[in-house]
C-alpha positions in Angstrom: -127.4 59.4 27.6 -127.0 56.8 25.0 -124.0 55.4 24.3 -122.9 55.3 20.3 -121.3 51.7 19.5 -119.4 51.4 16.8 -119.3 48.3 14.3 -115.6 47.0 13.8 -115.2 47.6 10.0 -115.5 51.4 11.9 -113.1 51.4 14.7 -111.0 49.2 11.9 -111.2 52.2 9.4 -110.3 55.3 12.3 -107.1 53.2 13.7 -106.2 52.1 9.6 -106.5 56.3 8.6 -103.8 56.4 11.5 -101.9 53.9 10.5 -102.2 54.7 6.9 -100.6 58.0 8.1 -97.7 56.6 10.0 -96.7 54.3 7.4 -96.5 57.5 5.0 -94.0 59.3 7.4 -91.8 56.9 7.4 -91.6 56.4 3.9 -91.1 60.2 3.8 -88.1 60.2 6.1 -86.6 56.9 4.7 -86.9 58.5 1.5 -85.0 61.2 2.7 -82.1 59.5 4.5 -81.9 57.5 1.3 -81.6 59.8 -1.2 -78.9 62.3 1.6 -77.4 58.6 2.2 -77.0 58.5 -1.7 -75.4 61.7 -2.3 -72.8 61.4 0.5 -71.8 57.6 -0.9 -70.8 59.6 -4.5 -69.2 62.3 -2.4 -67.3 59.9 -0.5 -66.3 58.1 -3.9 -65.4 61.6 -5.8 -63.6 63.5 -3.3 -61.8 65.6 -5.2 -63.8 68.1 -7.2 -61.6 70.1 -9.0 -57.8 70.8 -9.0 -56.0 74.1 -10.7 -52.3 75.7 -10.8 -51.3 78.8 -13.0 -48.0 80.6 -12.8 -47.7 83.7 -14.8 -45.3 82.7 -16.7 -43.3 79.2 -17.8 -39.9 80.6 -16.8 -40.1 80.4 -12.8 -38.1 82.8 -11.7 -37.3 83.5 -7.4 -40.5 85.3 -6.1 -42.4 83.8 -9.1 -46.0 82.7 -7.4 -47.9 79.3 -8.1 -51.5 79.7 -7.5 -53.1 76.3 -6.7 -56.4 76.0 -6.4 -58.9 72.9 -4.6 -62.5 71.7 -4.6 -63.1 68.9 -2.7 -66.1 67.0 -1.9 -66.3 68.3 1.8 -66.6 64.9 3.6 -63.5 63.9 4.0 -59.6 65.7 4.4 -57.8 65.8 1.4 -54.2 67.1 1.3 -52.3 69.1 -1.4 -48.7 68.7 -2.7 -47.0 71.1 -4.9 -44.1 69.9 -6.5 -41.0 70.6 -8.6 -39.4 67.7 -10.8 -36.7 68.0 -12.8 -35.6 64.4 -14.1 -35.2 62.4 -11.0 -34.9 64.9 -8.6 -37.8 65.9 -7.1 -38.7 68.7 -4.4 -41.9 69.6 -2.4 -42.4 72.9 -2.1 -45.5 73.4 -0.5 -48.3 71.4 1.1 -52.2 72.2 1.3 -54.5 70.1 4.1 -58.6 71.2 2.7 -60.8 69.9 5.8 -63.3 67.8 6.1 -67.0 69.1 6.8 -67.7 68.8 10.4 -70.4 66.1 9.6 -69.4 65.1 6.0 -72.4 63.0 5.8 -75.1 65.1 6.0 -73.1 68.5 4.8 -73.1 68.9 1.2 -71.5 71.7 0.8 -68.1 71.5 -1.0 -64.8 73.0 0.7 -62.4 74.7 -1.0 -58.5 76.0 -0.3 -56.0 77.6 -2.2 -52.2 78.5 -1.7 -50.1 80.5 -3.4 -46.4 79.5 -2.8 -43.7 81.9 -4.0 -40.6 80.3 -5.5 -37.4 81.3 -2.9 -33.8 81.5 -4.7 -33.1 79.2 -1.7 -35.2 76.6 -3.7 -34.6 76.8 -7.5 -30.7 76.8 -6.2 -31.3 73.2 -6.0 -32.2 72.9 -9.3 -30.3 72.7 -13.2 -31.7 75.7 -15.4 -33.8 74.0 -18.0 -37.0 71.9 -18.0 -38.6 71.1 -15.0 -42.2 70.0 -14.4 -44.7 71.5 -11.8 -46.9 68.5 -10.1 -49.7 70.0 -8.1 -51.4 66.3 -6.5 -54.7 66.3 -4.3 -54.7 62.6 -2.1 -58.6 62.2 -0.9 -59.3 59.9 2.5 -60.3 56.0 2.1 -63.4 55.0 2.6 -65.3 52.0 2.2 -62.0 50.2 2.2 -61.1 51.9 -0.8 -58.5 55.0 -1.1 -59.8 56.9 -4.1 -57.4 57.8 -7.0 -54.8 61.0 -6.6 -55.6 64.1 -9.0 -52.6 65.3 -11.0 -52.1 68.5 -12.1 -49.2 69.3 -14.0 -47.0 72.1 -15.9 -43.8 71.7 -18.3 -41.6 74.9 -16.8 -38.3 76.4 -17.7 -36.2 77.0 -14.4 -34.1 80.4 -15.1 -30.4 80.4 -15.0 -29.3 82.4 -12.1 
């Protein structure tokens, strides 16, 4: 039996192949986490993707539904308020909280929420007949010592006489 002797350069090249493979695997994993982190940072910065509000008629009467839909990044929870504003008189009609994803950093899926409150006689009794504004406001959560600006949608309506 003869022992095969490897030279230093042969041993170094065999070890360096393993080292090169390990380097490439670490580089791929690091780039993957960097990409996920960059997308997550954008989702933390832009938390409300879309806010939409619809009413069936510009004349608001009891029983008329108001449809509010919101799409969020899913990184944090988002609160949505629906208010009726007439001059200096403001009253909240409904609220909605769209929950965050279970793991907001890694989960890139958007979260959606909607509400469809109806205007009641009791609610509209607090307002005078005439022009008013329906306002939907979506507010995200603080991230990196910054609270994103609220997203606001307004719609001019007319409060119908009783």
